[in-house]
Phi, psi and omega in degrees: 000317178299321180296318179299318181296319178295319179297318179295321180297318179294321179297318182288347175289343180289155179288163177303318183299317181292317180297319179298319179295327176291317179303320184293338182256004175246143172290156180298322179299316180296317183298313183289324178292329180285314189257357176064219181293129184277135174280180186300318183293312182294322178299320178295316181297323181284314192260335191233341183294132185295341181272343188283128175229153184237147179252142179236118181238121181239121179245241180286107187210133179280167187299318183295317178296320179299314181296322178297319179296317180292323176297319179301314180295320181293318183296326179264013171057051180245007182302320182281357178254001176283119181256344183217129177233130176230121180239117179236080187286147169286154191301329184280348178249133175260066187300324182296314180295315179299314179303308187292328179284325183279314176224091185310138181299338179296343178287339183271074192288342180259021181293127176257328184223134181224128179231121182236119184249142177060043181265140176276162179297320179298319178296317180297319179296325180288336179274308188271059173281166178301320181295316181295313181299327180293340180267348180274058184286344182252001184287112180251334183237127179223129172237121181228113183247112186280150172299152179285352180284121177265113183286161175280191176065063170060050184302312186300313181295318180295319180297313180299320180296317181294314181298319178300315181298319181292313184296339182270005174296124185299330184277343188290129180238328187232118188222131175240125182229123175237121184238157180281355178216166186296133174274142179246346182056037186285344183252008172289129182229353176216172190284141174260152178262009182298136180251330178235129182221128174238125184225138170228122004239166180200180176239170176297322179296320179293330175293320177299320177297316179301317184300332180298337187239015180230066184292344182257006184293124180254325182225132179236130170238126184214146172257118180268112188234012183209144176268130176217148180288127179279123181290142177280103184207166175288122185258128180264122179256129178305126187294338182257006181289112184239355183219128180227135173232121183235136173245124181260130178262001180204159183287094182239045188293322178295316178296322179297315179299314179299325180292311187290335182300344186271356189252072184292340181262005183295135180251328181229134181224129181230118181242127182237132174219070181295324191271354182226159181262127181280125174300140184299334181296331179282331179302317183284349184269351184297315182297321178298316179300313182294317181297319185276325191239342185236064186294337183271356186295131177244344178217130177235125180236134185224125176240133183201156170277133182226134176297143185304320183288347183255001187301313182298314181289335177288317185284326187309314182293350179271002173277095187261148177276188172063047171087010178270135177246130184258134168231141180229148180225140182235137176229123179303138179222083185083187185276341187243354186227161171228148171271116183256129174248121178252129175235114177251124182238134180259131181250000000 
């Protein structure tokens, strides 16, 4: 007992700021089990201090345990102090659906970050209603990873409609979307305020469509997994877009070159092709592309599978003049290949 009192005394010697940062990384159950009955100061820091926010992370959890956890949060009146929710359900539990039916996410009005993994389209539609979205005035970060199950009943149209509705939330700045099929952004009709966007999967044409409605986009990460004919049209490029990361699932080097030529203000470029082998003729063309079309680029990163006998000839063309510094990293990938990472930085 004496030891507990001494530990508590030492803990209370910490500043409010440090204690609040500890609270944010402990679950409420853990915090209360560690410190037992809260004194006046700690109770104020947890329940009433304007800086205190709480994170809720739910992974493999059965329905009864989930409901008990939500009841606990409700009973101590902390629903409005939850700033981050992450739900990663195991396949046999539909935790997202149970959560939203038992304690609708719209009740968490001070939510800043929301992450939903393995969510079905129907579950997402039941959460992101117009009424719910209207209450997410503080939501700046969203990660939504859809189940691989493609439902019947006009799945594509429903998915596009939902994504459009989400991207148009005025508060949203950082968004990660993973879908089981290519997004086309066909239902975007007004501008989004999103600044960081990561999407799987899409085509170059769907990115051009996206750009028309994302004037504030600064960083784009996308997996290109489908070939589509690029329409001959005036293409609008977000003026503040300075960083692009693309992963190619198929050999689309000509299309990639045509795409990148349009980004004269680009500062960082990362190209990944783990699943395909890059022909050596394209390796030597990167410097020419950057010199002619990407004058503002300061960092170029390239990841690719390379046959062991071709590593030297693959790396050689990345030794660039005019202030570029090369770093390379190798990771064995089977008996005949290595994953090569090239990082070229301009000083």
